[in-house]
C-alpha positions in Angstrom: 25.0 -4.3 16.3 21.8 -5.3 18.0 19.4 -2.9 19.5 18.3 -4.3 22.9 15.1 -3.1 24.7 14.7 -4.4 28.2 11.6 -3.8 30.4 10.5 -0.6 28.7 7.5 0.9 30.6 5.4 3.9 29.9 2.2 4.9 31.6 0.1 7.9 30.6 -2.9 9.1 32.6 -3.1 5.7 34.3 -3.0 3.8 31.0 -0.1 1.5 30.2 1.3 2.3 26.7 4.3 0.0 27.2 4.5 -2.7 29.8 7.9 -4.4 30.4 8.7 -4.5 26.7 11.7 -6.7 26.1 13.0 -7.4 22.5 16.2 -7.7 20.5 16.3 -6.1 17.1 19.1 -7.5 14.9 20.8 -6.0 11.9 19.9 -7.4 8.5 16.5 -8.7 9.6 13.0 -7.2 9.1 11.0 -7.2 12.3 7.3 -6.8 12.0 5.3 -5.7 15.0 1.7 -6.7 14.7 -1.1 -5.7 17.0 -4.6 -4.1 17.1 -5.1 -0.4 17.1 -3.8 1.1 20.4 -1.6 -1.9 21.2 1.4 0.3 21.7 3.1 -0.2 18.3 3.6 3.5 17.5 4.7 4.2 21.0 7.4 1.5 20.8 8.7 3.0 17.5 8.8 6.5 19.0 10.7 5.2 22.0 13.2 3.5 19.8 13.6 6.7 17.8 14.0 8.9 20.9 10.8 10.8 20.2 9.1 9.4 23.3 10.5 9.2 26.8 9.8 6.1 28.8 9.3 5.8 32.6 11.7 2.9 33.1 13.7 0.2 31.4 16.8 0.3 29.2 17.6 0.6 25.5 21.1 -0.1 24.4 23.2 -0.6 21.2 26.8 -1.6 21.2 27.0 -0.7 24.9 25.6 2.8 24.4 22.6 3.9 26.5 20.2 4.9 23.8 17.8 6.5 26.3 20.5 9.1 27.0 21.5 9.4 23.4 20.1 12.6 21.6 17.7 11.9 18.7 20.2 13.3 16.2 22.8 10.8 17.2 20.7 7.7 17.1 21.3 6.9 13.4 17.5 6.4 13.0 15.0 7.2 10.2 11.2 6.9 10.6 8.5 6.7 8.0 5.0 7.4 9.3 1.5 6.2 8.3 0.6 9.7 7.4 3.5 10.2 4.9 5.1 13.7 5.1 6.5 15.4 2.0 7.2 19.0 1.3 4.6 20.1 -1.3 6.7 23.0 -2.7 9.8 20.8 -3.4 10.3 18.3 -6.2 10.7 14.6 -5.6 14.5 15.0 -5.9 14.6 17.9 -3.4 12.3 16.1 -0.9 14.6 13.1 -0.8 17.7 15.3 -0.8 16.5 17.5 2.1 18.0 15.7 5.1 21.2 15.0 3.1 21.7 18.8 2.5 21.1 19.4 6.2 23.8 16.8 7.0 26.3 18.8 4.9 27.0 16.1 2.3 28.6 17.1 -1.0 26.5 17.7 -4.1 27.9 14.6 -5.8 27.2 12.4 -2.8 23.6 13.8 -2.5 23.0 13.1 -6.2 24.3 9.6 -5.9 22.2 8.7 -2.8 19.0 10.3 -4.0 19.1 8.6 -7.4 20.0 5.2 -5.8 17.1 5.5 -3.3 14.6 6.6 -6.0 15.6 3.7 -8.2 15.1 1.4 -5.2 11.5 2.4 -4.8 10.8 2.6 -8.6 10.7 6.4 -8.9 13.6 7.0 -11.2 11.5 9.0 -13.7 9.8 11.2 -11.2 12.7 13.4 -9.9 11.2 16.6 -11.2 7.6 16.1 -10.2 6.0 17.6 -7.1 4.0 15.6 -4.6 0.7 16.9 -5.9 1.5 15.2 -9.2 1.9 11.8 -7.6 -0.5 9.1 -6.5 -0.8 8.2 -2.8 1.4 5.2 -3.3 4.1 7.2 -5.1 4.0 9.8 -2.3 4.6 7.1 0.3 7.5 5.8 -1.8 9.0 9.3 -1.8 8.9 9.4 2.1 10.5 5.9 2.1 13.2 7.0 -0.4 14.1 10.0 1.9 14.6 7.6 4.8 16.6 5.2 2.7 18.8 7.9 1.3 20.0 8.8 4.8 21.6 5.3 5.0 20.7 5.0 8.7 21.4 2.0 10.9 17.8 1.8 12.1 14.8 2.2 9.9 11.4 2.4 11.6 8.2 2.2 9.6 4.8 2.9 11.2 2.1 1.2 9.2 3.3 2.8 6.0 0.7 1.1 3.8 -2.3 1.7 6.0 -3.8 4.6 4.0 -3.5 3.0 0.6 -6.1 1.0 -1.3 -6.0 -2.8 -1.1 -4.6 -3.4 -4.6 -1.8 -1.0 -4.1 -1.0 -2.4 -0.7 -0.5 -5.8 -2.2 1.8 -4.5 -4.9 3.9 -2.5 -2.5 4.2 -5.5 -0.1 6.0 -7.4 -2.8 8.2 -4.5 -3.6 9.0 -3.8 0.1 10.0 -7.4 0.8 12.6 -7.2 -2.0 13.7 -3.7 -1.0 14.1 -4.5 2.7 16.0 -7.7 2.1 18.7 -5.5 0.4 19.3 -3.2 3.4 22.4 -5.0 4.5 23.1 -4.3 8.2 20.2 -2.0 8.8 17.8 -2.8 11.6 14.2 -2.6 10.1 11.1 -2.5 12.3 7.8 -2.4 10.6 4.4 -2.1 12.4 1.1 -3.3 11.0 -2.4 -4.4 12.0 -2.6 -6.8 9.0 -1.7 -10.4 9.7 -0.9 -11.1 6.0 1.5 -8.2 5.9 3.3 -9.2 9.1 3.7 -12.8 7.9 4.8 -12.0 4.4 7.3 -9.2 5.3 8.8 -10.3 8.6 11.8 -12.4 9.3 10.8 -11.9 12.9 7.3 -11.3 14.1 6.5 -9.5 17.4 2.9 -9.6 18.6 1.8 -6.7 20.8 -1.3 -6.4 22.9 -2.1 -3.7 25.5 1.4 -2.4 25.6 3.1 -5.8 26.0 5.0 -8.1 23.5 3.1 -11.3 24.0 5.0 -13.5 21.6 8.1 -13.3 19.4 9.1 -15.8 16.7 9.4 -16.5 13.0 6.2 -16.1 10.9 5.8 -19.9 10.9 6.2 -20.2 14.6 3.8 -17.5 15.5 1.1 -18.6 13.0 1.4 -22.4 13.7 2.0 -22.1 17.5 0.2 -19.0 18.9 1.1 -18.8 22.6 -2.3 -17.6 23.8 -5.9 -17.2 22.6 -5.1 -13.5 22.2 -2.2 -14.1 19.9 -4.3 -16.6 17.9 -7.0 -13.9 17.4 -4.5 -11.2 16.4 -2.5 -13.1 13.8 -5.4 -14.6 11.9 -7.7 -12.7 9.5 -10.6 -13.2 10.2 -9.6 -13.8 13.9 -9.4 -17.5 14.9 -12.7 -18.9 16.3 -12.1 -19.2 20.0 -14.7 -21.1 22.0 -15.1 -22.9 25.4 -15.7 -26.6 25.4 -15.1 -29.8 27.1 -13.0 -32.8 26.1 -14.6 -36.0 27.5 -14.8 -39.6 26.4 -13.1 -38.9 23.1 -15.4 -36.1 22.2 -15.2 -32.3 22.1 -18.5 -30.9 23.4 -19.4 -27.3 22.5 -22.5 -25.4 23.8 -24.0 -28.7 24.9 -23.5 -30.3 21.5 -21.1 -33.1 20.7 -19.1 -31.1 18.1 -16.5 -33.6 16.9 -14.4 -36.6 17.8 -11.0 -35.8 19.0 -8.0 -36.1 16.7 -4.8 -37.9 17.5 -3.0 -34.8 18.6 -5.5 -34.3 21.5 -5.8 -38.0 22.5 -3.4 -37.8 25.5 -5.0 -34.6 27.0 -6.9 -35.2 30.2 -10.7 -34.8 30.1 -11.8 -31.4 31.2 -12.7 -27.8 30.2 -10.6 -26.1 27.6 -10.6 -23.2 25.2 -10.5 -24.4 21.6 -9.3 -22.6 18.5 -10.2 -23.2 14.9 -9.5 -21.0 11.9 -12.4 -19.9 9.8 -11.2 -22.0 6.9 -11.4 -25.1 9.1 -15.1 -24.8 9.7 -17.6 -25.8 7.0 -21.3 -25.8 6.4 -22.2 -29.4 6.1 -25.0 -31.8 7.1 -24.5 -33.7 10.3 -22.8 -30.9 12.2 -23.8 -28.6 15.0 -26.8 -26.4 14.3 -26.5 -22.6 14.5 -28.2 -19.5 13.2 -26.7 -17.2 10.6 -26.3 -13.7 11.9 -24.3 -12.0 9.1 -23.0 -12.8 5.6 -20.2 -11.0 4.0 -19.0 -11.6 0.4 -15.4 -10.5 -0.2 -14.2 -11.1 -3.7 -14.3 -14.8 -4.4 -15.0 -15.8 -0.7 -18.0 -15.8 1.5 -17.7 -15.2 5.3 -20.7 -16.6 7.2 -21.2 -15.6 10.8 -23.1 -18.2 12.8 -24.1 -18.4 16.4 -24.2 -21.8 18.1 -26.0 -21.4 21.4 -24.3 -18.1 22.5 -20.9 -18.9 20.8 -20.1 -17.0 17.6 -18.3 -18.6 14.7 -17.0 -17.3 11.4 -16.9 -19.7 8.4 -14.8 -18.8 5.4 -15.9 -20.5 2.2 -14.5 -20.3 -1.3 -17.0 -18.9 -3.8 -20.2 -17.0 -3.5 -22.9 -18.9 -1.5 -26.6 -18.3 -1.1 -26.9 -18.0 2.7 -29.3 -15.6 4.3 -29.6 -13.9 7.6 -31.6 -16.1 10.0 -31.0 -19.4 8.2 -30.4 -22.4 10.3 -27.2 -24.2 9.2 -25.0 -27.1 10.3 -21.4 -26.5 11.2 -18.7 -29.1 10.9 -15.3 -28.7 12.6 -12.1 -30.3 11.3 -10.9 -32.2 14.4 -7.3 -32.5 13.1 -7.1 -28.6 13.0 -8.2 -27.9 16.6 -5.9 -25.9 18.8 -6.3 -26.5 22.6 -5.7 -23.8 25.2 -6.2 -24.0 28.9 -9.0 -22.0 30.6 -6.6 -19.1 31.1 -5.9 -19.0 27.4 -2.4 -20.5 27.3 -1.6 -22.9 24.5 -1.4 -26.6 25.5 -1.6 -28.4 22.1 -1.3 -27.5 18.4 -2.8 -29.6 15.6 0.4 -31.2 14.4 3.3 -28.8 14.8 6.4 -29.6 16.8 8.3 -26.3 17.1 10.8 -24.9 19.6 9.5 -23.2 22.8 7.8 -19.9 22.2 9.7 -16.7 23.0 8.1 -13.7 24.7 5.9 -15.5 27.2 
């Protein structure tokens, strides 16, 4: 049974937390909601769970008005970014707590707890207390408690945000396998991390300033971002977005002839556009557009070079560690075949080479 949200609106102290949010959440699919901090992701989950009243709109499942359904009848479990466990209880007792309150038999509680702990890799930790666990293990206890309830709707609010990078990567892999085994459960997972959204989600919903600005598969959203805002949100580092002109077979940026146009832009009329280019599609090479280095960041085996051309900032992502210093003058070359074109209002008009179905959520 789908959970259908239609035109959900919530304004607090003159600030829109939800603006006409419309989405369909389907059983057996993992929905990742990605957006920057304060985009409205947590508010949306709280509204779905019944923990946050909305000003207007509808929320229905199987014909039932969820907005009038008490929280305890919504068949919903929620896991928070700040995981909550009872410090005086063992792992087993933490997971069993909601099942005892629901009045389940001792045998059924034991079966469910052990199954959920096995699902999250904590079979041997039943007798430990939260203080004896790592942060990642404590988060898994919170998740196991939600899974043990066997709810129809599972809401996860940035559950990996407080964990270190290595552990996040490990748990992403485990979560993907775990959530794919949830049968008819509706799973909604929020994140600020593009890689997390793309890797985990069957469906990706992009939120910005309280609105869902695009919905699609990970491939659709990544390869065909509906707007410059979406393009920035779903890329890490954010896609380079810059104003330019298409004229006489050339793309001109900040007064420089930046590159010849590629075939996918050949039929666009001359004029002003916003162009997008991922950091991996810009390089430091002779014969390009000159700019000044304003910041250099080395991250593992990659170097991120921030360059200003005129007044336009660019980020270049290069494999390996490179000897580039603040204030250096460098040449940037753009891959013409990877340019995205948006109109001056920021709406997508042309993708590099993708031919996908119309974008939802516009």
